[in-house]
N, C-alpha and C positions, 0 to 999 in steps of 0.2 A: 412741668415739674411739680407744681403745687398739688395737682390732681393725683400724681403718683404717690406723693407723700401721704395724702389723705387716704388713698386707697390702702396703702400699707398699714396706716394707723387703724383703719376700720377692720382690716383683716386680722391683725395681731393683738389689738387692744380694743375689742368691740365695746367693752364696758365704759370706755371714755365717751362713747357716742350714744349711749342709751339714755332714755328719759328717766326721770326719777321713778316713775311707775314701773318701767321695765327693770330697773336696777333692783327695786324692792321685790319684784316677782322672782328675779334670779336668786336673791338672798334667801327667799322662802324655799325655793327649790333645793338650794344647797343645804339649807338647814335640815330639810327632810332627808336629803341624801346622806348627810354625815351621820345622822342618828340611825338610819337604816344600815349603813355599813358597820357601825359599832355594834348594832344588834346582831347582824349576821356573823361578825367576828366572834362575839360571845357565844352564839349558838354553835358554831363550828367547833370551837374549843371544848365546850361542855359536852357535846356529843362524842367527840374524839376521846376525851378522857374517860367518859362513862363506858364506851365500847372497848377501850384498851387498858383499863386500869390493872388487870391481872398481868398482862404482858409487860406493862411498864414497871410494875413491882418486881417481876421476875428478872427483867433486864437490869434493874437497879441493884438487886441482890447479887446478881452475877458480877456486876462491875465492882461492888463493894468487896466481894470475895477476892477478886483479882488485886485490888489495892491492898487488902489485908495481907496477901501473900507477897507483897513487895513488888507487884507489877505496875506498869504504867499504861496510860491511855494516849493514843495517837489519833488526832482529829483532822478531818479534811473536808473540803467542799469547794465549789466554784462560784464566782460572782458573789451575790449576796450571801450565799451559803458559806463562802470562805470567811466572811466577817463573823458569821455565827460560829464557825469553827474556832476562830480566834477568841471569841467571847467565852466559849465553853472552856478552853484551855486556861484562860485567866480566872474564871470562876473556881476551877479546881485547884489551880496553883496558888491563888491569892484570895482565900475565902474572906469575905467581909463580915461574916457573922462570928462574934466572939465565941471561942471554944471549939470552932470547927478546924480540923486538921488540914494543912496544905497537902495536896495529893499530886503526884507527878503526871502532868499532861503536856503533850507537845502538839502544837498546831503545825501540820506539815506544809501549810501554805506560806509560812513565815520566812523561810530561807530562800530569798529571791535568787541568789547565785545558784543554789542547788536546783530549784525549779526550772530556771531558764537553761541551765546546762543540760539537764535531762531532756527538756523539750526540744532543744536545738540538736543534740547529739543522737537521741533515741526516738523521741516522740512525746507529745503532750499526754498521751494515754498512759505513760509510765512514770509521770512525775511523782506520784505518791507511792507506787509500788516499789520503786528503787529505794526510797527512804525507809519503807517498812522492812525491806530486805536487810538494810544496814543497821537499823535501830531496834527492830522487833525481836522479841524472844517468846517462846511458847508461854501462853497464859496471859500475855498482854491483851489490850483492848484496842481495836480500831473502830472508831465511830465516824461514819461518813454521812454527809448531808446532801441531799439532792431533791429539789422540789418535784422534778419529773421522775426521778428514780432511774434515769437513763444515762447518767454521766459515765462515759467510757473509762475515764481515769479512776473513778470510784469502783467500777466493776473490776478493773485490773487490781486495784488495791485490795478488794475483798477476796479475789481469787488467790492473791499472794498470801494474805492473812490466813485463809483457810488451809493452804498447804503448810503454813508454819504453825498451825494449831493455835492461832490467835483468836480471841473472842471477837465476833463481828456484830456491830450494831449499826443499823441504818435508820435515818430519818428520811422519809419520802412523802410524796403527795399523790393525789389522783388515785390511780390503781396500783401504785408502787413500781410500775415500769419493770425494767430489766433487773433491778435490785431484788424484786420479789420473785420474778419469773425464774431466774437462774438458781434460786435456792442456795445462795452463798452465805446467807445471813443467819446468825443465831437468833437475832431479833430484828424484824423489819417493822418499824412503827410508822404507819402510813396515814396521812390526813386525807380523807376521801372527798376532796373537792378539786376542781380544776382551777380555782382562783389562786394564783401564786401568792398574792398578798395574804389571803387567809391561811395558806399553808405555812408561810414564813412566820406569821403571827403565832400560829399554834406551835411551831418548832421552838420559838423563843420561850413560850410558857413551858413546853415539854422539858427543855434542858434545865431550866431553873428548878422545876419540880423534881426531876431526876437527881439533880445535885443534892437537893434536900433529902431525898429518899436514901441515896448512897450514904450520906453522913449519918442518917438515923440508923441504918443497918450496921454501920461501923461501930456503933455504941453497944451492939448486942453480939458478943463473941459467940454465944451458943449457936446463933444463926449462921455465922461466918464459917464455923468449923464443922457444921453438920453435913 
């Protein structure tokens, strides 16, 4: 039994059995690794914003015009992207910067009863589309987030939005997946890396920056009515 416990400890907690020298070498390796990851994250973000600055400004202006006309935004995603969708809705509904206007934004992930009812009765692919049908009007915004760009329920959401003449904005990664291929989006902002972490980190920066751009545009009526 003692040998089994020791083997378990060595397998799952190897650092408890390393010498001081081995531990120091590990710390040095991790120190290098974390600075490399931070550098890579910064480089991915910088390159993405440099390559997509015009599209980001165009999407932000389009969103600002929709809000100016009294429309709303519906946001959705899966997994980690669903929490980003919640974050976006909160940023727009509850701005923390003094002087910024609260704007109508709904996270379609939030209604558990609705999501599970549609998933159970119809299918998970339609959990967002059914809500868009009920809540959306022409000129609204649907913003969907997918690191792969291949989430079926987002594709259905965008197809529904397109039929209803709703503005479609997608945040994707890698090559954009089906979100880009199907041509359903007015704006497909794609982070060109296969690293999910780097994609998600860039998405967070993207929606914070777009939030700021939308509010800046809202302060210039001539741009909104042009």
